[in-house]
Z-matrix of the N, CA and C atoms (Angstrom, degrees):
N
C 1 1.404
C 2 1.603 1 107.19
N 3 1.369 2 115.81 1 129.21
C 4 1.478 3 122.42 2 -174.58
C 5 1.589 4 103.02 3 -73.67
N 6 1.391 5 110.46 4 147.64
C 7 1.457 6 117.11 5 178.41
C 8 1.571 7 105.79 6 -81.36
N 9 1.359 8 113.13 7 131.62
C 10 1.424 9 115.68 8 177.97
C 11 1.541 10 114.19 9 -77.96
N 12 1.336 11 111.59 10 148.19
C 13 1.481 12 108.89 11 177.10
C 14 1.516 13 118.62 12 -75.66
N 15 1.360 14 116.25 13 159.95
C 16 1.431 15 120.31 14 174.46
C 17 1.560 16 106.13 15 -90.20
N 18 1.347 17 113.52 16 128.91
C 19 1.536 18 116.44 17 -179.43
C 20 1.524 19 105.54 18 -97.71
N 21 1.333 20 110.15 19 133.76
C 22 1.474 21 117.28 20 178.42
C 23 1.581 22 111.15 21 -105.65
N 24 1.359 23 116.16 22 142.18
C 25 1.381 24 123.19 23 177.13
C 26 1.545 25 104.99 24 -93.99
N 27 1.310 26 111.58 25 170.67
C 28 1.521 27 121.42 26 -177.52
C 29 1.567 28 110.18 27 -56.13
N 30 1.341 29 117.95 28 -39.50
C 31 1.405 30 120.51 29 -177.00
C 32 1.462 31 115.29 30 -56.12
N 33 1.341 32 119.96 31 -28.15
C 34 1.448 33 124.86 32 179.42
C 35 1.530 34 108.71 33 -65.05
N 36 1.281 35 114.47 34 -43.42
C 37 1.508 36 119.30 35 179.46
C 38 1.527 37 109.81 36 -73.07
N 39 1.259 38 118.83 37 -47.28
C 40 1.397 39 124.80 38 -174.58
C 41 1.593 40 110.44 39 -65.07
N 42 1.293 41 117.87 40 -55.86
C 43 1.428 42 119.97 41 179.16
C 44 1.549 43 114.70 42 -59.90
N 45 1.417 44 112.59 43 -35.08
C 46 1.543 45 114.57 44 179.44
C 47 1.418 46 105.74 45 -65.44
N 48 1.347 47 119.12 46 -45.81
C 49 1.564 48 122.86 47 -174.42
C 50 1.465 49 108.69 48 -67.35
N 51 1.294 50 120.47 49 -33.94
C 52 1.453 51 123.17 50 -173.79
C 53 1.633 52 110.75 51 -84.44
N 54 1.317 53 113.51 52 -14.18
C 55 1.447 54 117.62 53 -175.58
C 56 1.524 55 110.99 54 -111.49
N 57 1.210 56 118.26 55 -142.24
C 58 1.528 57 126.40 56 -171.38
C 59 1.461 58 111.20 57 -71.24
N 60 1.370 59 118.68 58 -14.63
C 61 1.472 60 121.91 59 -176.36
C 62 1.549 61 111.27 60 -105.32
N 63 1.276 62 115.65 61 29.37
C 64 1.514 63 120.82 62 177.82
C 65 1.528 64 108.96 63 -47.94
N 66 1.251 65 115.29 64 148.40
C 67 1.464 66 119.46 65 178.75
C 68 1.429 67 114.65 66 -59.26
N 69 1.385 68 116.20 67 -37.42
C 70 1.500 69 121.49 68 176.00
C 71 1.577 70 112.24 69 -69.00
N 72 1.322 71 114.57 70 -36.09
C 73 1.383 72 120.74 71 -167.82
C 74 1.590 73 112.07 72 -84.38
N 75 1.396 74 113.91 73 -38.81
C 76 1.443 75 121.90 74 -172.59
C 77 1.578 76 108.90 75 -132.43
N 78 1.289 77 115.40 76 63.74
C 79 1.478 78 119.31 77 -176.41
C 80 1.616 79 109.17 78 -62.46
N 81 1.313 80 120.87 79 -27.07
C 82 1.443 81 120.71 80 -178.65
C 83 1.473 82 111.79 81 -68.53
N 84 1.370 83 118.25 82 -29.82
C 85 1.484 84 121.30 83 173.75
C 86 1.523 85 110.38 84 -63.26
N 87 1.360 86 116.76 85 -40.85
C 88 1.455 87 121.67 86 178.42
C 89 1.424 88 114.33 87 -70.12
N 90 1.252 89 118.41 88 -30.31
C 91 1.507 90 123.54 89 172.47
C 92 1.483 91 108.00 90 -67.10
N 93 1.286 92 118.03 91 -50.45
C 94 1.413 93 121.11 92 178.34
C 95 1.519 94 114.78 93 -57.59
N 96 1.364 95 114.60 94 -45.67
C 97 1.459 96 118.35 95 179.25
C 98 1.534 97 110.84 96 -61.77
N 99 1.336 98 117.33 97 -40.48
C 100 1.450 99 119.79 98 178.61
C 101 1.563 100 112.67 99 -62.54
N 102 1.361 101 114.79 100 -38.09
C 103 1.399 102 119.21 101 175.20
C 104 1.430 103 114.64 102 -62.17
N 105 1.350 104 120.55 103 -45.68
C 106 1.426 105 127.53 104 177.71
C 107 1.506 106 112.31 105 -62.20
N 108 1.399 107 117.10 106 -40.84
C 109 1.447 108 121.20 107 177.90
C 110 1.548 109 105.74 108 -66.30
N 111 1.258 110 124.55 109 -45.66
C 112 1.398 111 126.78 110 -176.37
C 113 1.584 112 112.20 111 -63.63
N 114 1.322 113 114.18 112 -38.18
C 115 1.461 114 117.73 113 179.09
C 116 1.548 115 114.11 114 -80.57
N 117 1.377 116 116.28 115 -17.61
C 118 1.432 117 117.04 116 175.33
C 119 1.472 118 110.67 117 99.68
N 120 1.376 119 121.92 118 -4.13
C 121 1.474 120 119.56 119 176.45
C 122 1.426 121 111.23 120 -66.24
N 123 1.319 122 119.87 121 -34.80
C 124 1.439 123 125.48 122 175.27
C 125 1.527 124 105.27 123 -117.69
N 126 1.377 125 112.42 124 146.63
C 127 1.493 126 118.17 125 178.72
C 128 1.494 127 107.07 126 -136.12
N 129 1.388 128 111.46 127 155.30
C 130 1.504 129 115.42 128 174.66
C 131 1.474 130 103.93 129 -149.13
N 132 1.337 131 121.50 130 142.50
C 133 1.403 132 121.51 131 -171.57
C 134 1.554 133 112.61 132 -86.08
N 135 1.328 134 112.41 133 168.35
C 136 1.471 135 120.52 134 174.10
C 137 1.484 136 112.07 135 -61.06
N 138 1.358 137 113.24 136 -25.07
C 139 1.473 138 116.00 137 178.09
C 140 1.525 139 111.40 138 -68.76
N 141 1.298 140 116.89 139 -35.97
C 142 1.467 141 124.80 140 175.19
C 143 1.452 142 109.28 141 -64.84
N 144 1.333 143 118.12 142 -46.78
C 145 1.458 144 122.01 143 177.52
C 146 1.485 145 110.62 144 -54.84
N 147 1.241 146 117.23 145 -47.35
C 148 1.555 147 120.85 146 -178.93
C 149 1.528 148 105.18 147 -61.10
N 150 1.354 149 123.05 148 -40.61
C 151 1.378 150 121.40 149 -178.03
C 152 1.533 151 113.72 150 -66.85
N 153 1.388 152 115.32 151 -36.75
C 154 1.442 153 119.70 152 -178.47
C 155 1.603 154 110.46 153 -66.90
N 156 1.398 155 112.43 154 -28.26
C 157 1.553 156 114.88 155 179.15
C 158 1.586 157 113.37 156 -76.59
N 159 1.283 158 113.85 157 0.17
C 160 1.508 159 118.55 158 -176.39
C 161 1.537 160 113.19 159 -69.40
N 162 1.216 161 115.75 160 -16.01
C 163 1.530 162 118.39 161 174.23
C 164 1.541 163 109.74 162 -120.79
N 165 1.310 164 118.95 163 152.68
C 166 1.489 165 118.81 164 178.31
C 167 1.533 166 104.39 165 -101.99
N 168 1.403 167 113.65 166 85.33
C 169 1.387 168 119.12 167 -177.46
C 170 1.497 169 108.48 168 -139.18
N 171 1.354 170 115.62 169 -176.36
C 172 1.535 171 116.65 170 -178.61
C 173 1.456 172 113.19 171 -65.37
N 174 1.329 173 121.84 172 -28.27
C 175 1.487 174 123.36 173 -179.89
C 176 1.552 175 106.18 174 -72.02
N 177 1.278 176 119.92 175 -41.35
C 178 1.509 177 119.76 176 173.57
C 179 1.505 178 112.90 177 -58.58
N 180 1.279 179 112.74 178 -42.86
C 181 1.480 180 118.91 179 177.98
C 182 1.512 181 113.26 180 -62.06
N 183 1.332 182 114.90 181 -42.33
C 184 1.483 183 122.56 182 173.62
C 185 1.481 184 111.82 183 -58.53
N 186 1.369 185 117.11 184 -45.39
C 187 1.423 186 121.59 185 -177.34
C 188 1.641 187 110.67 186 -65.71
N 189 1.365 188 111.30 187 -43.16
C 190 1.518 189 119.29 188 -178.00
C 191 1.430 190 109.23 189 -55.45
N 192 1.300 191 119.17 190 -48.78
C 193 1.486 192 124.47 191 177.46
C 194 1.422 193 112.43 192 -53.38
N 195 1.327 194 120.45 193 -33.14
C 196 1.429 195 123.03 194 -178.96
C 197 1.536 196 113.28 195 -106.98
N 198 1.335 197 113.96 196 38.00
C 199 1.425 198 119.08 197 177.88
C 200 1.514 199 111.66 198 -68.01
N 201 1.404 200 116.77 199 144.82
C 202 1.407 201 123.59 200 172.15
C 203 1.550 202 114.10 201 124.96
N 204 1.316 203 114.35 202 167.54
C 205 1.508 204 116.17 203 -170.93
C 206 1.498 205 112.51 204 -72.32
N 207 1.377 206 122.69 205 -9.07
C 208 1.418 207 119.48 206 174.49
C 209 1.520 208 109.64 207 -70.61
N 210 1.259 209 118.25 208 -23.72
C 211 1.485 210 122.18 209 -179.17
C 212 1.539 211 110.15 210 -107.24
N 213 1.374 212 115.52 211 -38.08
C 214 1.533 213 117.77 212 -170.25
C 215 1.538 214 105.39 213 -134.59
N 216 1.289 215 119.59 214 75.97
C 217 1.414 216 125.49 215 176.51
C 218 1.530 217 113.39 216 -65.61
N 219 1.329 218 115.70 217 151.87
C 220 1.540 219 116.80 218 171.74
C 221 1.511 220 107.32 219 -67.31
N 222 1.407 221 120.08 220 136.61
C 223 1.361 222 121.06 221 179.48
C 224 1.455 223 110.80 222 -73.11
N 225 1.354 224 119.86 223 131.25
C 226 1.410 225 126.50 224 -177.02
C 227 1.583 226 109.93 225 -88.16
N 228 1.317 227 116.30 226 173.08
C 229 1.464 228 118.70 227 -178.13
C 230 1.493 229 116.80 228 -53.19
N 231 1.401 230 112.07 229 -40.06
C 232 1.456 231 116.31 230 179.50
C 233 1.552 232 113.40 231 -60.79
N 234 1.285 233 114.69 232 -41.77
C 235 1.521 234 121.34 233 -177.98
C 236 1.465 235 105.98 234 -66.31
N 237 1.376 236 117.00 235 -47.53
C 238 1.433 237 117.28 236 -176.79
C 239 1.474 238 112.79 237 -64.54
N 240 1.275 239 121.86 238 -33.56
C 241 1.513 240 128.65 239 175.46
C 242 1.516 241 108.39 240 -59.80
N 243 1.355 242 114.61 241 -51.50
C 244 1.473 243 120.88 242 179.55
C 245 1.414 244 111.63 243 -60.13
N 246 1.335 245 121.34 244 -38.32
C 247 1.430 246 126.60 245 178.55
C 248 1.535 247 112.94 246 -63.26
N 249 1.347 248 111.91 247 -43.10
C 250 1.477 249 120.86 248 177.14
C 251 1.525 250 111.36 249 -61.58
N 252 1.368 251 114.10 250 -43.15
C 253 1.466 252 119.06 251 176.63
C 254 1.462 253 112.25 252 -58.19
N 255 1.342 254 118.72 253 -47.06
C 256 1.436 255 124.89 254 -179.83
C 257 1.546 256 108.93 255 -63.50
N 258 1.357 257 116.71 256 -50.85
C 259 1.447 258 118.11 257 -178.51
C 260 1.550 259 111.12 258 -58.36
N 261 1.263 260 119.79 259 -38.57
C 262 1.480 261 125.83 260 177.01
C 263 1.439 262 114.32 261 -63.63
N 264 1.383 263 117.72 262 -31.95
C 265 1.483 264 125.13 263 -178.87
C 266 1.516 265 113.09 264 -71.36
N 267 1.392 266 109.82 265 -33.77
C 268 1.568 267 110.93 266 -174.66
C 269 1.445 268 116.96 267 -85.13
């Protein structure tokens, strides 16, 4: 059985960048994050990508450089159903 990826919401990127894992302060975290996104261990949707571009800052620049489905795939029905289940739970 294949291991399912962990899906990240925009707050993971935003809070990391606004806190102690700022892109300028902890570049190795962002290299690690990029690696995990590329290999598929971590995933984040195109909707998160769009949200990250909402500000003209270093995080938006980081995301723009990594544009495309390898980093930000369209969420499929299975992902959307799981999200609805989580949203209903809270």
